[in-house]
N, C-alpha and C positions, 0 to 999 in steps of 0.2 A: 619699363625700361623708366630713364629719367629725360627731363626737359633739359633741350640741347641751349646751351649759350650763344652757341654758333649764331651768330645774323643771319648770313646767307653764307653760303658754303660748301664745304665737302667736307662730311666725316668721317673717319676712318676706325675700324675693328680688326681687333689682329690679336691672333696667341703668344704673347712673350716669353722669354727661352724659358722662363720659369712656369710655365703654363698658364699665366692669368691673361683676363681680357683686359685689354689695353681698348681706349677710346683717346682720339686727339683729331684735330682740325689738320695734323702736318701727319704727312707718311710714316710708320717708322723707319729710321737708319737701322742698316743690320738686316740679320734675318728675321724673319717673325713667318709665322704660320697662318695659315687662313685669314689671308688681309679681306675685308670686305669694305668696300665704300656704301655708307649710307648715306639718303638725302634728307631734305629737313624734319621728316617727319618721321626717322628713325628705320625707315625699310631700306632692305638693302637690294642695293643698284645692282653691284659687281661685285663677285667673289672671286677673285684670284691671287695670286702670289705674284707680286709686281717684283720686275726684273730692275737689276740697277738703274739701267735707262730711264724706265719708265716712273722710276721715282725720282730722277734726278729731273726730268721732265714736267713731274709734278710739285716737284720745288721750285724751278725757273716760274712756272706758270704763275706759283702763288708770289714770287718775289715781285714780277711782274703786276700781279692785282696790287699787290701794296705800294709799289712805286708808283701806279696809276693814282691810287688815292690819294697819296700822298702830295702829286703832278696837283690833282683836283683841290686840294684843298690849298694848295698855294695859288692856285689860281682864281678860286673864292675870294680867299681874304687877300688877294691884294687888287683885284678890280672891282668893282658896283657897277658898273655898265659894259657893255659892248663898246662903247666910245673912249673909253677910259684906255682899250687896248689896241684902237687905232691911233692914241694920241703919243702914247709910249713907241710904237711904232715910227710913225713920223719922228720924235723926237730922236731917235738911232738912226733913220735914214739922214736926217738934216747933219748928225753930227759925221756919219761916214761918208756925205758929200761934201763937207767941210774939209774931210783927209783927204779925200780924190783932187779938189779944189787945191790945193798945197801940193800935192804930188806935182799935179800936172803942172803948176810953176816952176818949181824943182825942174822939171823935163827942160820945159821952157828956157830958163837960164842956165841948164848944163848945154844944151843947144847953142845958144850964142856966144857962150864960152867955147864951144866948140868952133864955130864959125870962124872966129878970130884966130886959131890956134892950127883949123885947116888953110886958112892966108898964108900963114905963117911956115906951112909944111911946103905951099907951092909954092913960094920965095925961092926956098932951098932947094925944092925938084928944079925950079927954071936956072937954077945957077950950077945946077945937076953934082949938089951936094948933098951927102948923108945926111938925114934928119939926126937931130941931137936928141939923145937916147932921154933926156928928161922931157920932150916934145911929144915925143915917142911913146912915152909913161902916163905923160898925159892926156892924150888921144885914148889910149887905151881905157884909162883911170873913167874916162868919160863915156865912153862906149858903154863898159860894164856897169859905172852908175846908172845910167840909162834903162839896163834891161832889168836891174833891179828894180827898179821904180815900176816897171811897167808890168813886171811879174805883181807887185804890191799893188797896182793898180786890177790886175787880175783877178785878184783874190779878194780884194774890198766889191767890187762887180759881185763877186760869188757870194760875198759876205750878204749885198742888199738883197739878194735872192733869199738867201736861207731867213734875214730879217722879216721877210714878208712872208712866206712861205707857213714861217713859225707864229708870225701875227696873225695868219688866217686859220690857222689850226686852234690854236689859242681861243680864239675870241668864236669857233664854230664849236667847243667843247664849252667855252662859256655857257653861252647860248642853250646845248643842249644839258649843262646842270642846273643852269635858271629857269629854262623851259622862256626864255626872253622869246620876242616874235622880231626877227631881223626887220632892222630900215631898210 
């Protein structure tokens, strides 16, 4: 047998449609006979013909491993210590908090404007006159705008939770990869 260039992974052995024995770190696409999974030393771990679903699951597992290695590499290249992850999280949360404050001020301004419009509407009601269409339209627009901003504030709250969760997950993975002792 030959030396395996695959560092840590599964190696597949199968007979192709031409009767030749093939080896790869990816399972074959299409039909093949005598599919065998080999371990690092080249010994057979399992011998079976993989179904299309098994082959798809194996390919997805390999894609996930590649994506995790890519994320790990990016994490290690982006940060030199766990504290830097905390700093990034804090900066992101500060920027988000500034946006939330702006939205709260917008709501406050609209509510103040709405109070003035409500007073005008009350005058018309006391005089038993119908509300002018433009006054009703402004009241409706203010109500709708407040609803939109409140939804945006909820989304920003959810984003803050995601930022914290992502930072904690990145920090835990970084510590695991670098074998840092947590503070």
